C-alpha positions in Angstrom: 22.2 -11.0 42.6 20.4 -11.5 39.0 18.4 -8.7 38.2 14.6 -9.8 37.6 14.1 -8.8 34.2 13.8 -10.1 30.6 13.4 -9.1 27.1 11.9 -10.9 24.3 10.4 -10.6 20.6 6.6 -11.4 20.2 5.6 -12.1 16.5 3.1 -14.6 15.1 1.6 -15.6 11.6 4.8 -15.7 9.7 2.7 -17.8 6.8 6.0 -18.8 5.3 5.6 -19.7 1.7 2.4 -17.7 1.1 1.3 -17.9 -2.4 0.2 -14.2 -3.0 -2.9 -14.7 -5.0 -4.0 -11.7 -7.1 -0.6 -10.8 -8.7 -0.7 -13.2 -11.8 0.0 -10.2 -14.0 3.4 -9.1 -12.2 6.4 -10.5 -14.1 8.4 -13.4 -13.1 11.2 -11.6 -11.5 9.2 -9.3 -9.4 6.8 -12.0 -8.5 9.5 -14.2 -7.3 10.7 -11.5 -5.0 7.1 -11.2 -3.5 6.9 -14.9 -2.9 10.2 -14.7 -0.9 9.2 -11.9 0.9 8.0 -13.8 4.1 11.3 -15.7 4.1 12.9 -12.4 4.0 11.0 -10.9 6.8 11.9 -14.0 8.8 15.5 -13.0 8.3 14.7 -9.5 9.4 13.0 -11.0 12.5 16.3 -13.1 13.3 18.5 -10.1 13.0 16.4 -7.7 15.2 16.6 -10.5 18.2 20.2 -10.7 17.7 20.4 -7.1 17.7 18.5 -6.6 20.8 20.0 -9.6 22.4 16.6 -10.8 23.5 16.4 -13.9 26.1 13.8 -15.4 23.7 11.4 -15.2 20.6 8.0 -16.2 21.0 6.2 -17.3 17.8 2.3 -17.6 18.2 0.7 -19.8 15.8 0.6 -20.1 11.9 4.2 -20.1 11.3 3.5 -21.7 7.8 0.8 -20.9 5.5 -0.8 -24.2 5.6 -0.3 -27.6 7.2 1.2 -29.2 3.9 4.6 -27.6 4.7 7.0 -27.1 1.7 10.6 -28.4 2.6 12.1 -24.6 1.6 9.6 -23.2 4.5 10.5 -26.2 7.1 14.0 -25.8 6.2 14.2 -22.1 6.1 12.7 -22.0 9.8 15.2 -24.4 11.2 18.1 -22.3 9.9 16.5 -19.4 11.5 16.5 -21.0 14.7 19.8 -22.5 14.4 21.1 -18.8 14.1 19.3 -17.8 17.1 20.8 -20.9 19.0 24.3 -19.4 18.2 23.5 -16.6 19.9 22.1 -18.4 22.8 18.3 -17.2 22.2 15.5 -19.6 22.8 12.3 -20.1 20.9 8.9 -20.8 22.1 6.5 -21.8 19.4 2.9 -22.9 18.8 1.0 -24.0 15.9 -2.2 -22.5 14.7 -5.2 -23.1 12.1 -3.3 -22.9 9.3 -0.1 -25.2 10.3 -2.0 -27.6 12.6 0.2 -30.5 14.0 -2.0 -33.3 12.3 -2.0 -32.0 9.1 1.9 -32.2 8.9 2.9 -35.7 7.8 6.7 -34.7 7.5 7.6 -33.0 10.9 11.2 -31.4 11.0 13.4 -31.6 14.3 14.5 -28.2 15.5 17.7 -27.3 17.5 17.9 -27.9 21.2 16.9 -24.1 21.7 13.5 -24.5 20.2 10.5 -25.4 22.7 7.4 -26.3 20.9 3.8 -26.7 22.3 2.9 -30.0 21.3 -0.6 -30.8 22.5 -4.2 -28.8 22.5 -4.0 -28.9 26.2 -2.1 -25.9 27.8 1.4 -26.3 28.6 4.3 -24.4 30.4 7.9 -24.1 29.9 10.3 -22.4 32.3 13.0 -19.9 31.0 16.2 -19.7 33.2 19.1 -17.4 33.2 22.0 -18.4 35.2 19.9 -21.5 36.6 17.5 -19.0 37.8 14.0 -19.5 37.0 12.7 -16.0 35.5 9.6 -16.9 33.4 6.9 -19.2 32.7 5.7 -19.2 29.3 2.2 -21.0 28.6 0.5 -22.2 25.4 -0.9 -24.9 23.1 -0.8 -25.8 19.6 -3.9 -26.6 17.2 -3.9 -30.5 16.9 -6.4 -30.0 14.2 -7.5 -27.1 11.6 -10.2 -25.6 14.3 -9.9 -24.8 18.1 -13.7 -23.7 18.9 -13.8 -24.2 22.7 -12.6 -21.7 25.3 -8.9 -21.9 26.2 -8.4 -19.4 28.5 -9.4 -21.4 31.6 -6.6 -23.7 31.2 -4.0 -21.1 32.0 -3.2 -21.7 35.2 0.4 -20.0 37.0 2.6 -23.1 37.8 4.3 -21.3 40.7 4.3 -18.1 42.5 7.9 -18.1 42.8 8.8 -17.3 39.2 8.6 -13.6 38.4 7.2 -13.4 35.1 4.3 -15.4 33.5 3.7 -15.0 29.9 0.6 -16.4 28.1 0.7 -17.2 24.3 -2.6 -17.8 22.7 -3.7 -18.3 18.5 -7.1 -17.1 19.0 -9.7 -14.4 18.6 -12.0 -12.3 20.6 -15.7 -13.4 20.8 -17.0 -10.4 19.5 -14.6 -10.4 16.4 -16.8 -10.7 13.4 -14.1 -10.1 10.9 -12.4 -13.6 11.0 -13.1 -17.1 11.9 -13.5 -17.4 15.6 -11.1 -19.7 17.1 -10.2 -20.7 20.7 -12.4 -17.4 21.7 -11.8 -15.4 24.9 -13.3 -12.1 26.3 -10.8 -9.3 27.3 -11.9 -9.2 30.6 -11.0 -13.1 31.0 -7.4 -12.4 30.0 -7.1 -9.4 32.4 -8.2 -11.2 35.3 -5.8 -14.2 34.8 -3.0 -12.9 36.7 -0.2 -12.7 33.7 2.0 -10.1 33.3 1.9 -10.4 29.2 -0.5 -12.2 27.0 1.1 -12.7 23.5 -1.6 -13.4 20.9 -1.9 -14.4 17.3 -4.6 -15.2 14.5 -5.2 -11.5 13.7 -3.1 -10.0 11.4 -3.8 -6.4 12.1 -1.6 -5.3 15.1 -3.2 -4.2 18.2 -2.7 -3.7 21.7 -5.8 -4.5 23.6 -4.8 -3.8 26.7 -1.8 -1.9 28.8 -2.2 -3.6 32.0 -1.7 -6.2 31.9 0.0 -6.2 28.4 -2.5 -7.9 25.6 -1.0 -7.6 22.0 -1.7 -8.9 18.9 1.6 -8.2 16.6 -0.1 -8.6 13.5 1.8 -10.7 10.8 5.4 -10.1 10.0 4.6 -9.8 6.1 1.4 -8.4 4.3 0.1 -10.7 2.0 -2.9 -9.0 0.1 -4.4 -5.8 -0.4 -6.3 -6.1 2.8 -3.1 -6.1 4.8 -1.6 -2.7 4.1 1.3 -0.7 5.7 3.9 -1.7 8.1 4.0 -5.3 9.4 6.2 -7.0 12.2 6.8 -7.8 15.8 7.0 -6.4 19.4 10.3 -6.2 21.4 9.0 -6.3 25.0 11.0 -5.9 28.0 9.8 -6.9 31.5 11.0 -5.9 35.0 9.5 -6.0 38.1 6.8 -3.4 38.2 7.5 -1.9 35.0 7.6 -2.7 31.3 8.5 -1.3 27.7 7.4 -2.3 24.3 8.3 -1.2 20.8 6.7 -2.0 17.5 9.4 -3.2 15.0 8.8 -3.4 11.2 10.1 -6.4 9.7 8.3 -6.4 6.0 10.0 -7.0 3.1 7.6 -5.6 0.8 4.7 -3.5 1.8 1.2 -3.3 0.4 -0.1 0.4 0.3 -3.1 2.4 -1.2 -3.4 5.8 -2.8 -6.2 8.0 -3.8 -5.3 10.4 -6.6 -7.5 13.0 -8.0 -6.9 13.3 -11.6 -9.8 16.0 -12.3 -7.3 18.5 -13.5 -6.1 16.2 -16.2 -7.5 17.1 -19.7 -5.3 14.3 -21.5 -4.4 10.8 -20.9 -0.8 12.1 -21.5 -1.3 14.3 -18.4 -2.8 11.4 -16.1 0.5 9.4 -16.8 2.8 12.3 -15.8 0.5 13.2 -12.6 0.9 9.5 -11.6 4.6 9.2 -12.0 5.2 12.6 -10.1 2.8 11.3 -7.3 5.2 8.0 -7.1 8.2 9.8 -7.2 7.2 11.9 -4.4 6.5 8.7 -2.1 10.2 7.9 -1.8 9.7 4.6 0.3 12.2 2.5 1.9 10.6 -0.6 1.1 9.4 -2.2 -2.1 5.7 -1.2 -2.6 2.6 -3.1 -4.0 0.3 0.0 -4.7 -3.5 -0.1 -5.0 -4.7 3.1 -6.9 -7.8 4.7 -6.9 -8.2 7.4 -9.8 -11.0 10.0 -8.8 -12.3 12.3 -11.4 -15.2 14.9 -11.8 -14.9 14.4 -15.6 -16.8 11.7 -17.2 -13.8 11.1 -19.7 -12.3 9.1 -17.2 -14.1 6.1 -17.6 -14.1 6.2 -21.3 -10.2 6.3 -21.2 -10.7 3.1 -19.0 -13.2 1.7 -21.5 -10.5 2.1 -24.4 -7.8 0.4 -22.1 -5.9 3.9 -22.0 -5.6 3.9 -18.2 -4.3 0.2 -18.3 -1.5 1.4 -20.9 -0.8 4.2 -18.7 -0.3 2.1 -15.5 1.7 -0.4 -17.5 4.2 2.4 -18.6 4.3 3.9 -15.1 5.0 0.3 -13.8 7.9 -0.2 -16.6 9.7 2.9 -14.9 9.3 2.1 -11.2 9.6 -1.9 -11.1 13.3 -1.9 -11.8 14.5 0.4 -9.1 16.0 -1.1 -5.9 13.1 0.2 -3.9 10.7 -0.6 -6.4 7.3 0.2 -7.1 4.4 -1.8 -8.9 0.4 -0.5 -9.4 -1.0 -4.1 -9.3 -4.4 -2.8 -9.2 -6.3 0.3 -10.4 -9.9 1.6 -9.8 -11.8 4.3 -11.4 -14.1 6.4 -9.0 -15.8 9.2 -11.3 -17.8 12.1 -9.5 -20.5 12.7 -12.0 -21.4 16.0 -12.5 -24.8 15.8 -13.6 -27.6 14.9 -11.1 -28.4 11.4 -11.2 -31.9 12.0 -10.3 -32.4 13.3 -13.7 -31.6 10.1 -15.1 -33.3 7.9 -12.4 -36.6 9.6 -13.6 -36.5 8.0 -16.8 -37.9 4.6 -16.2 -35.7 2.7 -18.2 -32.6 4.2 -17.1 -33.9 4.2 -13.6 -34.7 0.4 -13.7 -31.3 -0.2 -15.3 -29.5 1.3 -12.4 -31.7 -0.4 -10.0 -30.9 -3.7 -11.5 -27.3 -3.3 -11.3 -27.6 -2.5 -7.3 -29.6 -5.8 -6.6 -27.9 -8.2 -8.9 -26.6 -11.2 -7.3 -23.0 -11.2 -8.3 -22.1 -14.4 -6.1 -24.8 -16.5 -7.9 -23.2 -15.9 -11.2 -19.3 -16.6 -10.2 -20.1 -19.2 -7.9 -19.2 -22.0 -10.5 -15.5 -20.3 -10.9 -15.0 -20.6 -6.9 -16.3 -23.9 -6.8 -14.0 -25.0 -9.5 -11.6 -27.5 -8.2 -8.3 -26.1 -9.9 -9.5 -22.3 -10.0 -10.3 -22.0 -6.3 -6.8 -22.9 -5.3 -5.6 -19.5 -6.6 -8.9 -17.3 -5.5 -10.3 -16.0 -2.4 -13.9 -15.8 -2.1 -15.5 -12.3 -3.1 -15.8 -10.1 -0.3 -18.7 -7.7 0.3 -16.3 -4.9 -0.7 -15.2 -6.7 -3.9 -18.7 -7.1 -4.6 -19.8 -3.4 -4.2 -16.7 -2.3 -6.1 -17.8 -4.6 -9.3 -21.2 -3.0 -9.2 -19.7 0.5 -9.0 -17.5 0.0 -11.9 -20.5 -1.2 -13.8 -22.7 1.6 -12.9 -19.9 4.1 -13.7 -19.5 2.3 -17.0 -23.4 2.3 -17.7 -23.5 6.3 -16.4 -20.8 7.2 -18.8 -22.2 5.7 -22.1 -25.6 7.3 -21.1 -24.2 10.6 -20.9 -21.9 10.2 -23.7 -25.3 9.8 -25.8 
């Protein structure tokens, strides 16, 4: 008698062929490796599925970065599916808001092991092993760029005789304010729908929303910008009657990370270079690193070093040292956080200085850069400024003003 158990990989948001904005200063060789990282992460996913001998793979939306899919991305995905077919591993996939069906005018044919949710109405497939139905897998694809209606009510179990019912859903919690809200749902709605597993997609930060039943965002498989830090990957899931196990498996080819370094002890710019070098050597990562570094200092000389482009030179020197290693590291962004020792209130009391700093705080940055972000060609390569980035610009301007005033 066949044991009633299944195993699968749950992944989402592959974003194949992502453009990786904001890395224009990186050399061509390194940049091409970064551009190829989504494809390398896909290769890692296939290897894990084969190693674990899973029954199937779930890919829950946004396989491609946009609806106009490159041939490279399409063929890479087809080749990955063919490799899975050679190991008798099935694939169940849906398209999301980035790679919606109507936007792709050159669709590709996948091998027989691949089952695609082709409609915006919830459909189901039955997974069989040795001709015995073991799982029903439910899902839908975005036909157009946005699905704003609730979909959860469309998920209905097709048979009580099938042991496992798995729902795939590319969407977000109604309460989520950090992302565009597509196919909105409430956690209680999913929990009460009597499915063993909810395989979610769309949110790039992995999260186990609930353990009974399992409701999981795996996140994306490769970080693509400074907000997507740390390990990225998939979940390996085993379901058996009355029990389950889950394991997060990293897949990223390149890892975005952040470092905060206190250089208050450095009296010279040469000591800064040595300090940063030692800190990077101590990392000893197993995956190439794209690093955002914040330099903290109690000394006002730090902003002066930045104004004279000395910090920029030091970062270039450090990058030259580490970017040619097999497991390379590259600092792509550096910010200065100066802890001013003189009480700000003593400066704010002066009418001119106080008014100047107040103007920095209220300065409408978006109004002054809107033309750039609306430019037909420029906006393709740029994301709009976040609130965090606006505050960073204001902070750097304020630090520079304070430094110049204190210098006098």
